[in-house]
C-alpha positions in Angstrom: 71.9 -51.2 -23.1 74.2 -52.6 -26.2 76.3 -50.9 -29.1 73.7 -52.8 -31.3 70.3 -52.3 -28.8 71.4 -48.4 -29.4 72.3 -48.4 -32.9 68.7 -49.3 -33.6 67.1 -47.2 -31.1 68.9 -44.5 -32.7 67.9 -45.8 -36.0 64.6 -45.3 -35.2 64.6 -41.7 -33.9 66.6 -41.1 -36.9 63.7 -42.8 -38.7 60.6 -41.8 -36.8 61.4 -37.7 -36.4 60.3 -36.5 -39.5 56.8 -38.7 -39.4 56.1 -36.7 -36.4 57.5 -33.2 -37.2 55.1 -33.5 -40.0 52.3 -33.5 -38.5 51.7 -37.3 -39.4 51.8 -40.1 -36.4 53.7 -43.0 -36.2 51.4 -46.0 -35.3 53.0 -48.8 -33.0 51.8 -51.8 -31.9 53.9 -52.8 -28.3 53.8 -56.6 -28.1 55.5 -56.7 -31.6 53.9 -60.0 -32.5 50.7 -60.6 -32.6 50.8 -64.4 -30.6 48.2 -62.8 -28.4 47.3 -61.1 -25.5 49.5 -62.9 -22.5 52.5 -61.4 -24.6 54.5 -58.3 -22.7 55.0 -55.1 -24.5 58.5 -54.3 -25.5 60.2 -52.0 -23.8 60.9 -49.6 -27.7 58.4 -48.5 -28.3 58.1 -47.0 -24.4 62.1 -45.6 -25.0 61.0 -44.3 -28.8 58.4 -42.1 -27.5 60.1 -40.4 -24.3 63.6 -40.1 -26.9 61.0 -38.0 -28.9 58.9 -35.8 -26.4 55.6 -36.8 -27.8 52.0 -38.2 -26.3 51.2 -42.3 -26.5 48.0 -42.8 -27.4 47.0 -46.3 -25.9 44.4 -48.1 -28.7 43.1 -51.0 -27.8 41.7 -53.7 -30.6 39.9 -57.0 -30.5 38.6 -60.0 -32.3 41.1 -58.9 -35.9 42.6 -62.6 -35.5 38.7 -63.5 -36.2 39.0 -61.4 -39.3 42.5 -63.1 -40.3 44.0 -65.5 -39.2 47.0 -66.4 -37.4 49.7 -67.1 -39.2 48.9 -65.2 -41.9 46.5 -67.5 -43.9 45.3 -65.5 -46.9 41.9 -66.1 -45.9 39.1 -63.7 -44.7 36.4 -64.2 -42.9 33.6 -61.8 -43.4 31.0 -60.5 -40.8 33.2 -61.4 -38.1 33.3 -58.8 -34.7 36.3 -56.2 -34.2 36.3 -53.8 -32.4 39.2 -50.7 -31.7 38.6 -48.5 -28.1 41.1 -45.3 -28.0 42.2 -44.8 -24.2 42.7 -41.8 -22.6 46.2 -40.2 -23.9 49.5 -39.9 -21.9 50.8 -36.4 -22.0 54.7 -35.7 -23.9 55.5 -34.4 -20.9 54.3 -37.2 -19.1 56.3 -39.0 -21.2 59.7 -37.4 -20.8 59.0 -37.4 -17.0 58.6 -41.0 -16.7 61.1 -43.8 -16.9 60.0 -45.8 -20.4 59.8 -48.8 -18.5 56.9 -47.1 -16.1 54.4 -46.0 -18.9 55.4 -49.7 -20.4 54.0 -51.1 -17.6 51.1 -48.4 -17.1 50.1 -48.3 -20.6 50.3 -52.2 -21.1 48.4 -53.3 -18.0 45.4 -50.7 -18.9 44.9 -51.5 -22.2 45.6 -55.3 -21.4 42.1 -54.5 -18.6 40.4 -52.7 -21.4 41.1 -56.0 -24.1 39.6 -58.0 -21.1 37.1 -56.4 -19.6 34.4 -57.7 -21.2 33.0 -55.2 -23.5 35.5 -55.6 -26.8 35.4 -59.2 -28.7 37.8 -61.8 -26.6 41.3 -61.0 -27.2 43.1 -64.0 -29.4 44.5 -65.9 -26.9 48.4 -67.7 -27.2 47.4 -71.3 -27.1 51.2 -72.9 -27.4 49.6 -76.6 -29.0 47.7 -74.8 -31.4 50.2 -71.8 -31.8 53.6 -74.1 -31.8 56.6 -72.9 -30.4 59.9 -71.8 -32.5 62.9 -71.8 -31.6 64.6 -67.6 -31.0 61.7 -66.3 -32.0 61.6 -63.8 -28.5 58.4 -63.3 -26.6 57.9 -63.4 -22.9 54.5 -63.8 -21.3 52.9 -61.4 -19.1 53.5 -62.3 -15.0 49.8 -61.9 -14.5 49.1 -65.2 -17.1 51.4 -67.2 -15.2 50.1 -70.7 -16.0 50.9 -69.8 -18.9 54.1 -69.0 -18.4 54.7 -72.2 -16.5 54.1 -74.3 -19.5 56.3 -72.0 -22.3 58.3 -73.2 -19.7 
């Protein structure tokens, strides 16, 4: 881990700890962006939960892209179906016992399977021809979406 990564991690712990100790919840979007279901989760939220020893409550959200279109237009569409599904929590003792990478993989697997199960509105899909490419914009395609990963590469 680089000095910059350690400093950023320490800063996040410093800011998150008072929020959690006051009894408030901290909401983190592990993809770090809204490109689509194919985007890999970042490690940071899971390292933060592990460092602070707090449980994780995975929540799958789909359909929001139909209400508020990417990339951040001021236009809202009313009457669109969006859905939220709360998955079983991961207890604090399990969070502390697991490596952050293992937590990331497991939560990602659960959330993406739920979002793609057909019981929720379809999640947003990353379409490079529609969404474009950005130099220096850091994202990684999940290996399960190998065709898209090849297209982006």
